Backbone bond lengths (Angstrom), bond angles and torsions (degrees), N, CA, C in turn:
res aa  C-N    CA-C-N  psi(-1)  N-CA   C-N-CA  omega(-1)  CA-C   N-CA-C  phi
1 M - - - 1.456 - - 1.526 109.56 -
2 R 1.322 116.24 131.92 1.459 119.63 -179.62 1.517 110.15 -81.00
3 T 1.313 115.50 118.97 1.451 119.26 -176.12 1.516 112.78 -73.97
4 D 1.347 117.84 -20.45 1.458 117.90 178.44 1.521 111.73 -75.54
5 Q 1.354 117.30 -13.43 1.450 121.28 177.12 1.522 111.76 -103.57
6 N 1.326 116.93 -11.45 1.449 121.29 179.88 1.525 108.52 -131.89
7 P 1.326 118.17 86.68 1.463 120.88 -174.37 1.512 113.70 -55.60
8 S 1.340 118.25 -32.13 1.461 120.05 -177.24 1.507 112.26 -67.36
9 A 1.357 117.45 -18.39 1.463 120.50 -178.70 1.509 112.72 -93.75
10 R 1.339 117.53 -0.52 1.454 119.65 -177.01 1.518 110.79 -75.59
11 P 1.332 116.51 150.30 1.449 119.32 177.46 1.517 111.52 -65.55
12 E 1.317 117.10 158.65 1.453 122.14 -178.57 1.521 111.55 -58.43
13 A 1.337 116.17 -29.64 1.466 120.17 -177.56 1.527 112.33 -58.26
14 L 1.340 117.34 -18.52 1.449 120.18 -176.81 1.524 112.26 -104.36
15 S 1.311 117.60 11.64 1.457 119.31 -176.86 1.517 112.55 -66.99
16 A 1.325 117.77 -28.13 1.462 120.57 -178.14 1.522 110.25 -145.12
17 V 1.321 115.12 132.17 1.462 122.36 178.79 1.527 107.58 -126.83
18 A 1.315 116.53 140.40 1.466 120.54 -179.04 1.518 110.76 -121.62
19 L 1.316 114.81 149.51 1.455 122.84 175.24 1.517 108.83 -113.89
20 L 1.310 115.48 128.80 1.459 121.74 174.85 1.516 106.44 -105.12
21 G 1.334 115.97 104.96 1.453 121.77 -169.42 1.512 109.05 101.51
22 F 1.334 116.75 132.40 1.463 118.86 -178.04 1.519 111.09 -137.35
23 G 1.336 114.02 49.32 1.451 120.61 173.08 1.520 110.28 -86.83
24 E 1.326 116.19 -144.05 1.458 120.45 -176.74 1.531 111.99 -58.53
25 A 1.332 116.83 -48.60 1.463 120.11 -176.24 1.524 111.53 -68.11
26 G 1.328 117.60 -44.83 1.451 120.32 -179.27 1.509 112.24 -61.01
27 Y 1.318 116.79 -45.08 1.457 120.68 179.83 1.530 110.68 -62.94
28 A 1.327 116.29 -43.22 1.462 119.98 -178.59 1.528 111.43 -64.59
29 L 1.326 117.41 -41.30 1.466 119.56 177.77 1.521 111.01 -62.74
30 A 1.322 116.67 -44.41 1.458 119.92 179.02 1.527 111.12 -60.84
31 E 1.309 116.17 -42.37 1.462 120.92 178.73 1.532 110.93 -60.27
32 G 1.332 115.44 -43.66 1.462 119.09 179.53 1.515 112.79 -67.02
33 W 1.326 116.82 -44.39 1.465 120.25 -179.42 1.524 111.58 -63.06
34 R 1.316 116.98 -36.53 1.458 120.20 178.41 1.532 110.95 -61.47
35 S 1.331 116.38 -33.05 1.468 119.38 178.25 1.522 111.49 -70.20
36 V 1.335 117.16 -25.53 1.465 121.69 178.10 1.517 110.69 -82.23
37 D 1.316 116.53 -44.14 1.465 120.98 -176.26 1.526 110.57 -150.61
38 P 1.323 117.38 99.73 1.464 120.18 179.75 1.522 113.62 -63.85
39 T 1.346 117.63 -16.30 1.468 119.82 -177.52 1.524 113.44 -91.78
40 L 1.320 117.42 -6.53 1.458 120.74 -179.12 1.525 110.71 -59.37
41 I 1.319 116.78 132.10 1.461 120.78 176.78 1.524 108.24 -78.03
42 L 1.315 116.04 115.11 1.457 122.01 -179.40 1.518 109.47 -118.35
43 T 1.321 116.50 123.74 1.453 121.08 174.69 1.524 108.75 -119.47
44 A 1.315 116.06 158.51 1.462 119.99 -178.48 1.520 110.77 -150.86
45 Y 1.317 113.88 149.58 1.466 121.00 172.55 1.511 108.30 -136.99
46 D 1.319 115.89 131.61 1.461 122.09 175.42 1.523 108.20 -128.52
47 I 1.309 116.27 137.94 1.463 120.93 -175.87 1.524 112.35 -61.74
48 K 1.325 118.07 -18.45 1.459 120.53 178.96 1.525 112.49 -65.14
49 T 1.328 116.52 -16.57 1.460 119.20 178.09 1.534 111.83 -92.97
50 A 1.332 117.37 3.97 1.464 120.18 -177.68 1.529 111.51 -61.82
51 N 1.314 116.09 -35.91 1.467 121.09 175.29 1.526 107.69 -107.58
52 P 1.338 117.87 101.76 1.467 120.15 -172.26 1.517 114.37 -67.59
53 D 1.329 118.33 -16.02 1.456 120.79 -174.81 1.526 112.50 -97.48
54 T 1.336 116.32 43.09 1.456 120.52 178.99 1.517 109.97 -131.91
55 S 1.323 116.07 158.67 1.463 120.55 177.24 1.518 110.87 -66.12
56 D 1.357 117.19 -33.41 1.464 120.36 177.60 1.523 110.60 -61.37
57 A 1.318 116.94 -42.38 1.464 120.65 179.74 1.519 110.49 -64.65
58 A 1.315 117.19 -44.84 1.462 120.68 179.92 1.526 110.90 -61.27
59 A 1.327 115.88 -41.41 1.464 119.45 179.00 1.525 111.18 -65.13
60 M 1.349 116.76 -36.90 1.460 119.78 179.87 1.533 111.18 -67.34
61 W 1.332 117.07 -40.73 1.461 119.03 176.89 1.526 111.13 -62.19
62 D 1.325 117.06 -35.06 1.467 120.38 175.45 1.523 110.76 -65.53
63 R 1.339 116.39 -37.00 1.476 120.04 178.12 1.527 110.48 -65.01
64 Y 1.321 116.85 -43.30 1.462 119.46 176.97 1.528 110.64 -55.25
65 D 1.320 115.37 -48.52 1.464 120.06 -177.90 1.525 111.19 -62.76
66 A 1.321 116.59 -43.06 1.461 120.45 -178.07 1.520 111.54 -63.31
67 A 1.338 117.16 -32.04 1.469 121.51 -178.80 1.525 112.70 -92.21
68 D 1.323 117.37 1.96 1.466 121.97 -177.69 1.526 110.62 57.52
69 V 1.327 114.84 48.32 1.463 122.64 -179.77 1.520 108.34 -118.19
70 R 1.319 116.14 143.47 1.453 120.72 177.27 1.528 109.25 -82.77
71 G 1.309 116.20 99.53 1.448 119.58 177.16 1.521 110.62 -71.62
72 A 1.323 116.04 150.62 1.459 121.50 -178.37 1.515 110.04 -124.67
73 E 1.321 115.42 147.06 1.460 120.54 179.78 1.524 112.41 -79.27
74 T 1.336 116.31 -20.65 1.459 120.75 179.19 1.514 109.85 -134.57
75 I 1.312 115.70 158.84 1.456 119.66 178.68 1.525 110.87 -65.63
76 G 1.306 117.16 -34.72 1.454 120.45 178.83 1.512 112.18 -63.37
77 A 1.329 116.92 -43.02 1.458 120.68 179.82 1.523 111.30 -64.03
78 A 1.319 117.13 -32.22 1.464 120.64 -178.06 1.525 112.75 -77.85
79 L 1.330 117.12 -36.70 1.466 120.06 -168.98 1.519 115.37 -104.29
80 A 1.310 118.32 -17.60 1.466 120.75 -168.55 1.523 113.45 -58.73
81 E 1.332 118.83 -36.60 1.460 121.16 -175.14 1.525 113.02 -101.90
82 A 1.319 117.45 -1.02 1.464 120.39 -177.90 1.517 111.29 -75.26
83 R 1.299 116.57 143.03 1.454 121.61 174.66 1.533 111.46 -92.84
84 A 1.334 114.90 -15.19 1.464 120.41 175.46 1.515 108.14 -145.88
85 V 1.334 116.44 136.03 1.456 122.53 -179.92 1.523 108.39 -123.37
86 F 1.333 115.98 126.91 1.455 121.75 176.01 1.531 108.00 -104.29
87 S 1.324 116.19 116.53 1.457 121.09 179.12 1.521 109.18 -92.69
88 V 1.341 115.89 115.72 1.464 121.80 -179.37 1.532 108.71 -134.32
89 V 1.318 115.27 56.73 1.463 121.31 175.18 1.529 107.91 -91.45
90 T 1.328 118.59 -169.63 1.460 119.60 175.80 1.532 109.27 -80.91
91 A 1.316 115.66 157.51 1.462 120.33 -174.52 1.523 112.47 -57.60
92 D 1.326 116.53 -36.99 1.459 119.70 -176.99 1.524 113.26 -74.54
93 R 1.335 117.82 -12.08 1.458 121.41 178.54 1.520 113.11 -109.49
94 A 1.320 117.42 3.40 1.457 121.00 -172.18 1.527 112.87 -63.75
95 H 1.323 117.47 -45.33 1.465 119.14 -178.04 1.527 110.88 -69.52
96 D 1.324 117.33 -39.81 1.462 120.22 176.28 1.524 110.27 -60.32
97 A 1.332 116.13 -39.92 1.461 120.37 179.14 1.525 110.93 -63.31
98 A 1.331 117.01 -41.44 1.468 120.65 179.15 1.523 110.78 -63.72
99 R 1.310 116.75 -41.46 1.466 120.33 179.54 1.523 111.03 -63.15
100 A 1.334 116.41 -42.30 1.455 119.75 179.44 1.526 111.26 -68.31
101 A 1.328 116.65 -41.12 1.465 120.75 -178.46 1.521 111.56 -65.79
102 A 1.316 117.32 -34.44 1.472 121.07 -176.91 1.518 112.33 -61.20
103 T 1.308 117.08 -23.73 1.467 120.10 -176.71 1.518 113.41 -86.52
104 V 1.329 118.38 -9.01 1.468 119.56 -172.71 1.523 114.43 -126.24
105 M 1.329 118.71 -11.13 1.460 120.31 -176.82 1.525 111.66 -82.96
106 A 1.318 115.30 151.45 1.461 120.93 177.99 1.525 109.79 -72.27
107 P 1.330 118.99 145.97 1.469 121.93 178.85 1.525 111.56 -53.69
108 G 1.324 115.10 139.05 1.459 120.54 178.36 1.511 115.29 87.43
109 T 1.330 117.49 -7.65 1.463 120.53 -179.13 1.525 110.38 -62.77
110 L 1.325 116.29 139.43 1.458 121.46 174.10 1.527 109.27 -79.98
111 Y 1.316 115.28 128.26 1.454 121.27 178.37 1.523 107.31 -114.18
112 L 1.335 116.60 105.30 1.461 121.72 -177.22 1.521 108.66 -96.49
113 D 1.321 115.50 104.39 1.461 122.25 -177.74 1.523 108.55 -86.55
114 A 1.355 115.12 94.96 1.460 120.77 -176.06 1.519 112.44 -96.76
115 N 1.310 116.80 19.26 1.458 121.04 -179.93 1.528 111.34 -81.69
116 S 1.325 115.24 151.79 1.463 121.06 -177.12 1.523 109.76 -84.48
117 C 1.327 115.63 83.81 1.466 121.84 -174.12 1.516 111.83 -124.37
118 A 1.324 115.37 158.49 1.463 121.94 174.82 1.525 109.72 -65.27
119 P 1.322 117.87 151.79 1.467 120.60 178.07 1.518 113.58 -53.63
120 E 1.330 117.85 -38.31 1.462 119.62 179.79 1.527 111.48 -65.70
121 T 1.313 117.17 -36.48 1.460 120.50 175.57 1.514 110.15 -64.63
122 K 1.323 116.91 -42.82 1.466 120.60 178.71 1.530 110.55 -63.10
123 R 1.323 116.77 -41.88 1.468 118.82 -178.64 1.526 111.23 -66.49
124 A 1.334 116.97 -36.60 1.461 119.73 176.96 1.527 110.64 -64.47
125 S 1.317 116.90 -41.08 1.464 120.72 177.81 1.517 110.95 -66.87
126 A 1.319 116.64 -37.57 1.465 120.54 179.27 1.524 111.10 -61.79
127 Q 1.315 116.85 -40.06 1.466 119.73 178.90 1.527 111.32 -60.59
128 V 1.325 116.12 -41.50 1.467 120.52 -179.86 1.524 110.54 -66.16
129 I 1.309 116.22 -44.81 1.465 120.93 -177.33 1.528 110.94 -67.23
130 E 1.320 116.82 -47.31 1.464 120.70 -177.62 1.527 111.50 -65.63
131 A 1.325 117.10 -35.86 1.465 120.46 179.53 1.521 111.92 -63.31
132 A 1.334 116.58 -23.41 1.463 121.42 179.64 1.523 112.45 -90.34
133 G 1.349 117.42 7.89 1.458 120.59 179.55 1.517 113.80 80.60
134 L 1.327 116.45 22.74 1.455 122.50 -179.05 1.525 109.69 -109.25
135 R 1.323 117.08 173.64 1.466 121.62 -176.50 1.525 109.71 -117.27
136 Y 1.311 116.04 112.87 1.462 122.19 -176.35 1.525 110.34 -93.08
137 V 1.344 115.77 138.89 1.464 121.44 178.26 1.529 109.06 -131.01
138 D 1.303 116.82 119.27 1.460 122.73 173.53 1.524 107.35 -70.13
139 T 1.322 117.06 114.91 1.469 122.93 -174.23 1.521 109.21 -122.90
140 A 1.328 116.82 129.37 1.464 121.39 -179.00 1.521 109.55 -124.26
141 I 1.330 116.59 121.40 1.465 121.83 175.75 1.517 107.55 -85.40
142 M 1.336 116.80 119.40 1.457 120.98 -166.83 1.522 114.84 -101.08
143 S 1.320 117.61 13.73 1.459 120.77 176.08 1.525 107.57 -156.21
144 P 1.327 117.86 166.85 1.467 118.07 171.42 1.529 109.78 -54.26
145 I 1.319 117.36 142.41 1.455 120.87 -174.98 1.525 111.94 -68.36
146 R 1.297 117.30 -25.65 1.461 121.02 173.74 1.516 109.55 -109.88
147 P 1.316 117.56 142.93 1.463 127.71 14.74 1.533 115.21 -93.99
148 K 1.330 118.46 0.28 1.466 119.73 -172.44 1.530 113.79 -78.11
149 L 1.330 117.45 -17.14 1.467 121.63 179.81 1.528 110.40 57.80
150 H 1.337 117.49 -126.13 1.461 121.05 -177.43 1.520 112.84 -67.61
151 R 1.328 116.63 -13.27 1.462 121.18 179.24 1.532 112.71 -90.12
152 A 1.318 118.23 3.21 1.461 120.00 174.02 1.525 108.55 -58.39
153 P 1.337 118.88 134.17 1.470 120.40 -176.40 1.517 111.90 -63.75
154 M 1.342 115.14 138.06 1.451 121.02 -179.75 1.521 110.53 -133.38
155 L 1.326 115.45 147.45 1.456 122.20 175.05 1.522 108.92 -110.32
156 L 1.326 115.72 145.10 1.461 121.80 -179.12 1.518 109.55 -128.69
157 S 1.327 116.05 141.81 1.459 119.32 174.02 1.520 109.67 -146.10
158 G 1.330 114.27 163.45 1.454 120.83 -177.93 1.516 111.42 110.02
159 P 1.326 117.88 171.58 1.467 121.74 -173.29 1.521 114.69 -64.98
160 H 1.319 118.33 -19.46 1.465 120.97 -177.77 1.527 112.07 -109.12
161 A 1.332 116.33 15.35 1.464 120.44 -176.14 1.519 111.85 -64.09
162 A 1.323 117.96 -40.29 1.472 120.67 -178.13 1.528 110.42 -64.60
163 A 1.324 117.24 -42.33 1.461 120.38 178.41 1.525 110.30 -63.16
164 A 1.326 116.21 -39.84 1.457 120.04 178.99 1.523 110.76 -66.30
165 A 1.334 117.38 -40.75 1.461 120.79 179.94 1.526 110.68 -62.00
166 E 1.322 116.90 -39.31 1.470 120.40 178.30 1.524 110.56 -63.64
167 L 1.320 115.76 -45.58 1.461 119.61 178.46 1.524 111.14 -62.25
168 M 1.314 116.59 -44.40 1.458 120.17 -177.72 1.521 111.37 -65.94
169 G 1.311 117.04 -30.92 1.453 120.49 176.26 1.517 112.20 -61.77
170 T 1.329 116.59 -39.34 1.461 119.79 178.79 1.525 111.83 -69.66
171 L 1.323 116.39 -18.84 1.459 121.02 176.15 1.529 111.96 -92.21
172 G 1.329 116.46 6.08 1.453 120.64 178.86 1.507 114.38 76.20
173 M 1.335 116.91 22.84 1.455 120.46 -176.26 1.527 111.73 -93.08
174 D 1.310 115.58 161.93 1.471 122.87 -179.58 1.527 108.26 -107.56
175 A 1.323 115.96 89.86 1.468 121.25 -176.30 1.516 110.35 -120.76
176 R 1.324 115.93 141.51 1.471 121.54 178.42 1.522 109.50 -132.43
177 V 1.307 115.93 133.73 1.461 121.69 178.58 1.519 109.54 -83.48
178 V 1.331 116.33 131.44 1.458 120.66 171.83 1.527 106.93 -109.49
179 A 1.304 115.43 132.39 1.459 120.09 -175.74 1.524 110.55 -63.06
180 G 1.318 115.07 140.48 1.453 119.45 176.69 1.505 112.15 130.71
181 E 1.307 114.97 177.29 1.453 122.12 -175.68 1.523 111.44 -80.85
182 V 1.318 115.49 176.09 1.460 121.01 171.96 1.529 108.79 -55.27
183 G 1.306 116.43 131.97 1.458 122.20 -176.92 1.510 113.00 112.05
184 R 1.333 116.66 -20.71 1.470 119.54 -179.12 1.530 111.11 -67.14
185 A 1.333 116.50 -48.46 1.466 120.03 -179.57 1.526 110.44 -63.35
186 S 1.331 116.38 -44.03 1.462 119.57 -178.38 1.526 111.76 -67.19
187 S 1.333 118.07 -30.47 1.468 120.16 176.13 1.520 110.90 -60.73
188 I 1.326 116.02 -43.58 1.463 120.35 179.03 1.524 109.96 -62.35
189 K 1.316 116.03 -46.89 1.464 121.16 179.61 1.528 111.46 -60.87
190 M 1.324 117.25 -48.83 1.450 120.98 -176.10 1.529 112.16 -64.00
191 L 1.310 116.73 -45.18 1.460 119.54 -176.30 1.521 111.25 -72.88
192 R 1.308 117.69 -29.76 1.463 121.02 171.96 1.520 110.00 -62.81
193 S 1.331 117.22 -37.88 1.460 120.79 -177.39 1.524 112.28 -67.18
194 V 1.336 118.49 -26.25 1.471 119.74 174.14 1.520 109.12 -52.93
195 M 1.335 115.69 -44.76 1.457 120.85 -178.04 1.523 112.16 -77.91
196 I 1.343 117.54 -51.51 1.461 120.68 -174.29 1.524 111.44 -63.85
197 K 1.321 116.85 -51.88 1.469 119.50 -179.27 1.530 110.92 -70.07
198 G 1.333 116.32 -31.34 1.460 119.61 177.09 1.514 111.99 -64.36
199 I 1.339 117.03 -42.07 1.460 120.51 176.81 1.523 110.27 -62.37
200 E 1.335 116.04 -40.33 1.461 119.62 177.82 1.532 110.45 -59.60
201 A 1.337 115.83 -46.82 1.460 119.89 -178.13 1.528 111.35 -63.33
202 L 1.313 116.99 -42.80 1.460 121.00 178.57 1.521 111.34 -64.73
203 T 1.331 116.06 -38.47 1.461 120.07 179.57 1.520 110.85 -60.14
204 L 1.345 115.99 -45.48 1.458 118.77 -179.36 1.526 111.53 -66.58
205 E 1.326 117.03 -44.26 1.471 118.93 -179.71 1.516 110.60 -61.48
206 C 1.312 115.76 -43.60 1.466 121.09 -178.90 1.524 111.36 -61.64
207 L 1.331 116.90 -51.36 1.458 119.55 -170.74 1.524 113.55 -83.51
208 L 1.317 118.24 -25.31 1.460 118.22 171.60 1.526 109.91 -65.14
209 A 1.322 116.02 -43.39 1.461 119.76 178.25 1.526 111.10 -67.39
210 A 1.343 116.58 -39.91 1.462 119.78 179.23 1.523 111.07 -64.86
211 R 1.316 115.64 -36.11 1.467 119.95 177.84 1.535 109.90 -64.71
212 Q 1.312 116.33 -42.28 1.459 120.91 178.24 1.525 111.56 -62.74
213 A 1.313 115.29 -36.81 1.471 120.01 -178.95 1.519 112.74 -80.90
214 G 1.333 116.66 -9.62 1.458 120.59 -179.12 1.513 114.06 75.96
215 V 1.334 116.66 22.03 1.465 119.69 -178.32 1.526 111.52 -122.39
216 D 1.318 118.18 19.32 1.463 120.64 -174.32 1.527 112.51 -63.62
217 D 1.338 118.46 -38.29 1.470 119.22 179.23 1.522 110.80 -62.31
218 E 1.324 115.96 -39.97 1.463 119.45 -179.89 1.540 110.58 -69.60
219 V 1.326 116.32 -38.88 1.462 119.29 178.40 1.528 110.36 -64.30
220 I 1.330 116.94 -44.25 1.468 120.76 177.91 1.520 110.22 -59.64
221 A 1.316 117.50 -45.56 1.464 121.08 -179.66 1.525 110.90 -60.80
222 S 1.326 116.65 -40.54 1.462 120.20 179.64 1.526 111.45 -66.73
223 L 1.346 116.24 -41.37 1.462 119.95 178.61 1.530 111.02 -65.36
224 D 1.331 116.52 -41.26 1.470 119.94 178.89 1.529 110.88 -64.42
225 A 1.336 116.63 -34.76 1.468 119.44 177.78 1.523 111.25 -69.13
226 S 1.329 116.60 -34.37 1.463 120.40 -179.86 1.524 112.11 -75.74
227 M 1.351 116.20 -31.27 1.465 120.96 -178.44 1.524 108.94 -131.86
228 P 1.322 117.19 77.09 1.466 120.94 -176.93 1.530 111.57 -58.21
229 G 1.332 115.06 138.37 1.453 120.07 177.80 1.512 114.52 89.30
230 W 1.324 117.90 -8.84 1.469 120.52 -177.03 1.529 111.22 -76.13
231 D 1.339 117.32 -33.53 1.465 123.65 -178.59 1.521 110.24 59.21
232 W 1.320 115.65 72.11 1.449 121.65 -174.41 1.523 112.76 -63.30
233 G 1.326 117.52 -32.48 1.457 119.39 179.10 1.514 112.15 -63.45
234 A 1.336 116.51 -46.24 1.464 120.82 179.11 1.523 110.88 -67.37
235 K 1.327 116.35 -41.44 1.468 120.19 178.97 1.528 110.64 -63.55
236 A 1.317 116.40 -39.02 1.457 119.80 -179.96 1.523 110.70 -64.08
237 A 1.322 117.23 -43.59 1.467 120.57 179.00 1.522 110.54 -61.13
238 Y 1.325 116.33 -43.57 1.466 120.79 179.54 1.532 111.05 -64.11
239 N 1.323 116.33 -46.40 1.467 120.19 -179.27 1.526 111.94 -63.29
240 M 1.310 116.50 -37.74 1.456 119.36 178.45 1.528 111.13 -64.79
241 E 1.325 117.11 -42.92 1.462 120.28 179.42 1.515 111.14 -64.58
242 R 1.327 117.42 -45.26 1.462 120.81 -178.18 1.527 110.94 -63.92
243 T 1.314 116.41 -40.05 1.459 119.94 -176.11 1.523 112.03 -71.71
244 T 1.327 117.37 -42.68 1.460 118.67 -179.04 1.531 111.61 -74.86
245 T 1.327 117.60 -33.67 1.460 120.45 -178.78 1.523 112.25 -79.17
246 H 1.338 117.00 -38.19 1.465 120.98 -173.70 1.529 112.80 -121.37
247 G 1.333 116.80 20.41 1.450 120.00 -173.78 1.517 114.33 -60.42
248 L 1.323 117.86 -38.85 1.464 119.48 -177.81 1.525 110.66 -67.33
249 R 1.319 116.66 -42.69 1.473 119.39 177.29 1.521 110.83 -65.56
250 R 1.331 116.40 -39.98 1.460 119.77 -179.02 1.529 111.27 -70.75
251 A 1.340 116.87 -30.86 1.470 119.61 175.17 1.524 110.30 -64.90
252 A 1.341 116.76 -39.42 1.465 119.82 176.90 1.517 110.61 -61.39
253 E 1.320 116.31 -40.51 1.471 119.61 176.57 1.521 110.86 -63.75
254 M 1.334 117.16 -43.41 1.456 119.85 -176.44 1.525 112.41 -68.34
255 R 1.322 117.73 -25.66 1.475 119.19 172.62 1.528 109.54 -63.37
256 E 1.326 116.17 -38.54 1.461 120.30 177.02 1.522 110.79 -69.94
257 V 1.323 116.39 -35.01 1.462 120.37 175.68 1.525 109.93 -62.66
258 A 1.327 117.24 -46.51 1.466 120.99 179.24 1.522 110.81 -60.75
259 R 1.312 116.20 -39.32 1.462 119.97 177.42 1.526 110.48 -63.28
260 T 1.323 116.30 -41.87 1.460 120.35 178.94 1.521 111.38 -59.03
261 V 1.336 115.17 -48.00 1.466 120.02 -178.82 1.523 110.57 -63.42
262 S 1.316 117.01 -44.89 1.463 121.01 -179.81 1.521 111.67 -63.39
263 D 1.329 117.06 -40.10 1.463 120.82 178.73 1.523 112.10 -61.97
264 L 1.332 116.15 -23.54 1.461 120.79 178.35 1.526 112.17 -89.25
265 G 1.327 116.87 3.91 1.460 120.67 176.75 1.511 114.53 83.14
266 V 1.339 117.08 15.63 1.465 121.29 -179.78 1.528 108.23 -110.39
267 P 1.322 118.93 133.62 1.469 119.96 177.37 1.525 111.04 -58.86
268 A 1.325 117.36 128.77 1.477 121.75 -175.25 1.522 110.70 -95.44
269 R 1.315 116.79 47.99 1.457 119.73 -174.10 1.527 112.70 -66.26
270 M 1.332 116.96 -45.16 1.456 119.85 -178.47 1.518 111.22 -70.23
271 A 1.319 117.10 -40.77 1.463 120.38 178.66 1.520 110.98 -63.82
272 A 1.327 116.85 -40.53 1.464 120.59 179.82 1.526 111.03 -65.08
273 A 1.326 116.85 -42.18 1.466 120.24 179.41 1.528 110.77 -65.99
274 T 1.324 116.70 -39.21 1.461 120.67 177.90 1.523 110.28 -63.55
275 T 1.323 116.85 -38.51 1.464 121.04 178.07 1.518 111.00 -58.86
276 E 1.324 117.07 -48.48 1.468 121.06 -178.81 1.525 111.47 -63.04
277 W 1.326 116.77 -40.37 1.465 121.99 -177.74 1.534 110.12 -68.00
278 Q 1.342 116.52 -44.04 1.464 120.25 178.15 1.530 110.32 -61.32
279 H 1.321 116.40 -43.61 1.464 120.29 -178.90 1.524 110.99 -64.79
280 E 1.304 117.10 -43.22 1.466 120.31 -179.30 1.521 111.20 -62.57
281 L 1.333 117.07 -44.58 1.460 119.93 -178.38 1.528 111.49 -72.52
282 G 1.330 116.63 -37.27 1.456 119.43 177.66 1.515 112.21 -65.92
283 S 1.330 116.67 -30.09 1.464 121.23 -178.89 1.524 112.74 -73.41
284 L 1.320 118.03 -10.26 1.462 120.59 -179.61 1.521 111.69 -70.29
285 G 1.330 117.26 -22.83 1.457 120.64 178.31 1.511 114.65 69.73
286 L 1.317 117.35 29.12 1.464 120.52 -178.20 1.532 111.49 -78.04
287 P 1.326 118.02 143.33 1.470 120.77 172.54 1.520 109.54 -73.26
288 P 1.335 118.52 169.58 1.469 120.44 179.59 1.515 113.18 -51.91
289 G 1.336 117.74 -41.65 1.452 120.62 171.47 1.517 115.03 78.18
290 P 1.335 117.26 -162.86 1.465 122.94 -174.93 1.526 111.99 -70.39
291 E 1.338 114.28 167.79 1.462 119.88 -173.02 1.527 113.99 -82.33
292 T 1.326 118.88 -30.61 1.461 120.44 -173.65 1.526 111.35 -85.79
293 Y 1.319 115.70 150.91 1.461 118.78 178.86 1.515 110.82 -66.79
294 H 1.350 117.88 -29.37 1.464 119.75 179.77 1.532 110.64 -58.28
295 D 1.333 115.81 -52.01 1.464 119.91 -176.87 1.519 111.37 -70.10
296 R 1.321 116.75 -37.53 1.463 118.91 178.31 1.521 110.63 -65.83
297 A 1.331 116.37 -40.75 1.464 119.79 178.19 1.529 110.57 -62.02
298 D 1.322 116.83 -43.00 1.468 120.08 179.53 1.527 110.90 -61.63
299 A 1.335 117.00 -40.74 1.473 120.62 179.63 1.525 110.80 -65.16
300 I 1.324 116.67 -40.91 1.467 120.43 179.66 1.524 110.60 -66.78
301 I 1.319 116.55 -44.37 1.467 120.48 -179.90 1.528 110.32 -60.40
302 A 1.329 116.87 -43.44 1.463 120.58 179.21 1.524 111.01 -64.14
303 A 1.323 116.71 -41.32 1.467 120.30 179.97 1.522 111.15 -66.94
304 L 1.335 117.73 -40.06 1.458 121.01 177.35 1.531 110.73 -63.60
305 R 1.333 115.44 -39.55 1.469 119.53 179.12 1.530 110.48 -64.95
306 N 1.320 116.53 -42.84 1.470 120.58 179.46 1.520 111.26 -64.65
307 A 1.346 115.03 -40.45 1.461 118.77 179.31 1.524 110.92 -63.49
308 K 1.310 116.27 -38.36 1.469 120.02 179.28 1.521 110.81 -67.11
309 L 1.330 116.08 -39.08 1.461 119.94 178.34 1.519 111.26 -64.39
310 E 1.336 116.22 -40.44 1.468 120.40 178.97 1.519 111.21 -64.39
311 E 1.317 117.23 -36.54 1.465 120.98 178.75 1.525 111.43 -66.18
312 S 1.314 115.94 -33.39 1.463 119.36 -175.18 1.529 112.93 -83.89
313 T 1.335 117.43 -11.01 1.465 119.87 -178.88 1.529 111.42 -99.54
């Protein structure tokens, strides 16, 4: 009998699941899990609610309600009764989140660290979690969380990876164990990002400059001829939206990527440059904007020009 289709047959370990962080990934996971089992007890805590008298906090409480998730005012209230906790905060807050979670979770709880962090960061978090009598799982989300939601492919590593994979299967998730210690899954994720995020950064630099020169259509045509089926125009529009909307979060991830590369004894020149570019574009504060790369490129160019003018005054 499939337990993801019959909630009453699921083991007690799956009675409650918590999310630490409720941004894009947390919301998407909750949305996906609700489609599998509307009765699943889902709790969440996001640091944006730490100060209740802010617009960010009010917006987060609205997000909880929209996702049918039990929001909590404290991390302890969110995690104390969960049998599994998925940490999906930003990369720069991942270790702090693990330290805070270790003080409030019940012994034996699975802690799935799905943040985009360097292996050394994951291992440091694992030490904190394991020392508290909890079970740490290095978890790597290997594709954009949408449109697949909870079905986005994930890799797991560490001594509790098999137990986590079994649990995730009952939640309808696509998880695969990779042999090795904590850090193995994150190594794959981080080193993949050198290429994926690097291509994104190069795409923006190339086409913003081509747009300025008035030769972007010709450049796109040449790229499409060199790589048939890639559809550089559509990819450029997508990359521009992702970078301007999520650039600050992605820059935090790329800092961890650069650390990963450097820890392996390889100069992290491309990762470091991608980090700076993501941060600069994310700092522009642009909305998602129009659908075509032409209009998005024009908006980015104008924002970069304005930012430069502000710096000079």
